[in-house]
C-alpha positions as CSV (number, residue, x, y, z in Angstrom):
1,M,-53.5,-79.4,95.4
2,R,-52.1,-76.9,94.0
3,D,-50.3,-77.9,90.9
4,A,-54.3,-79.8,90.1
5,T,-55.8,-75.7,90.6
6,A,-53.0,-73.2,89.2
7,N,-54.1,-72.9,86.0
8,A,-58.0,-71.7,87.2
9,H,-55.4,-69.5,90.0
10,R,-53.9,-68.4,86.7
11,E,-57.5,-67.8,85.4
12,L,-59.0,-65.9,88.4
13,D,-56.3,-63.5,89.0
14,A,-56.1,-62.2,85.4
15,Q,-59.6,-61.8,85.5
16,L,-59.7,-60.0,88.4
17,S,-56.1,-58.4,88.2
18,S,-58.4,-56.9,84.7
19,F,-60.5,-54.3,87.1
20,D,-59.4,-50.8,87.0
21,L,-59.5,-50.1,90.7
22,T,-58.5,-46.7,90.1
23,V,-62.1,-46.2,89.1
24,L,-65.1,-46.1,90.6
25,S,-66.6,-47.9,88.0
26,G,-63.6,-50.3,87.8
27,Y,-64.2,-50.8,91.2
28,C,-67.8,-51.7,91.2
29,R,-67.4,-54.3,88.8
30,F,-64.9,-55.4,90.8
31,L,-66.8,-55.7,93.6
32,Q,-69.7,-57.3,92.1
33,A,-67.5,-59.8,90.8
34,S,-66.4,-61.8,94.3
35,A,-69.5,-60.6,95.4
36,G,-71.1,-62.7,92.9
37,A,-68.1,-65.2,94.1
38,L,-68.5,-65.1,98.1
39,L,-72.5,-64.7,98.9
40,P,-73.5,-68.2,97.2
41,L,-70.9,-69.6,99.4
42,E,-71.2,-67.6,102.1
43,A,-74.8,-69.2,102.0
44,A,-73.8,-72.6,101.9
45,L,-71.6,-71.7,104.7
46,V,-74.7,-70.7,106.8
47,Q,-77.0,-74.0,105.8
48,A,-74.0,-76.5,106.6
49,G,-74.0,-75.2,109.7
50,V,-70.6,-73.6,109.7
51,V,-71.7,-72.0,113.2
52,K,-71.7,-74.4,115.2
53,M,-68.8,-75.0,114.6
54,F,-66.9,-71.4,114.2
55,P,-69.6,-70.0,116.3
56,D,-68.0,-66.3,115.0
57,W,-68.9,-67.2,111.8
58,L,-70.9,-64.2,111.3
59,E,-69.3,-61.5,112.2
60,R,-66.1,-62.6,110.0
61,A,-68.2,-63.1,107.0
62,R,-68.3,-60.7,104.5
63,G,-70.9,-60.1,102.2
64,A,-72.9,-58.2,103.8
65,A,-69.9,-55.4,103.6
66,I,-69.4,-56.5,100.2
67,A,-73.3,-56.1,100.0
68,A,-73.4,-52.3,101.8
69,D,-70.4,-51.1,99.3
70,L,-72.5,-51.6,96.3
71,A,-75.0,-50.2,97.6
72,Q,-73.2,-47.3,98.7
73,L,-72.0,-47.3,95.2
74,G,-76.0,-47.5,93.5
75,S,-75.2,-51.6,92.9
76,A,-76.3,-54.4,93.7
77,A,-74.7,-58.1,94.4
78,Q,-76.2,-60.9,93.0
79,S,-74.8,-64.5,93.2
80,T,-73.7,-65.9,90.4
81,V,-72.6,-69.1,90.6
82,S,-74.6,-71.8,92.1
83,V,-72.9,-74.1,95.1
84,P,-74.5,-77.9,96.5
85,P,-75.0,-78.4,100.4
86,L,-72.0,-78.1,102.0
87,T,-70.7,-82.4,103.3
88,R,-68.1,-81.1,106.5
89,S,-64.6,-81.8,104.1
90,G,-66.5,-78.6,102.1
91,M,-67.0,-76.9,105.0
92,L,-63.7,-76.6,105.7
93,G,-62.3,-76.5,102.6
94,T,-64.1,-73.9,101.6
95,L,-63.3,-72.0,104.9
96,Y,-60.1,-72.5,103.5
97,V,-59.8,-70.9,100.5
98,L,-62.1,-67.9,101.5
99,E,-60.0,-67.5,104.8
100,A,-56.8,-68.5,104.8
101,P,-53.6,-66.1,104.9
102,V,-51.9,-65.9,101.3
103,S,-49.2,-66.8,102.3
104,A,-50.8,-70.4,103.6
105,Q,-52.5,-70.9,100.7
106,S,-48.4,-70.0,99.0
107,F,-47.1,-73.5,100.8
108,C,-49.9,-76.1,100.1
């Protein structure tokens, strides 16, 4: 799987590293890009019943914190991707990508 997704990961890393996090506008754009993907993924997890499998999910979800940070900056979080309904396997895969430590992802 790592080899199959390597190009996509390099492209995403390049896009995210292009944001200048030392200036407020760059940080805001980084948060907007993060929220654009994270919010629909978290919503799809909730719709798929992630709370039944992981009762503490709502405490671990980060979308609300990102939306609050954007609101503090005078911006709003917007979903930019469409996520189809998740199967159980899709839910577990999504959780792995969102929550697995970087070191664990490096070895898979």
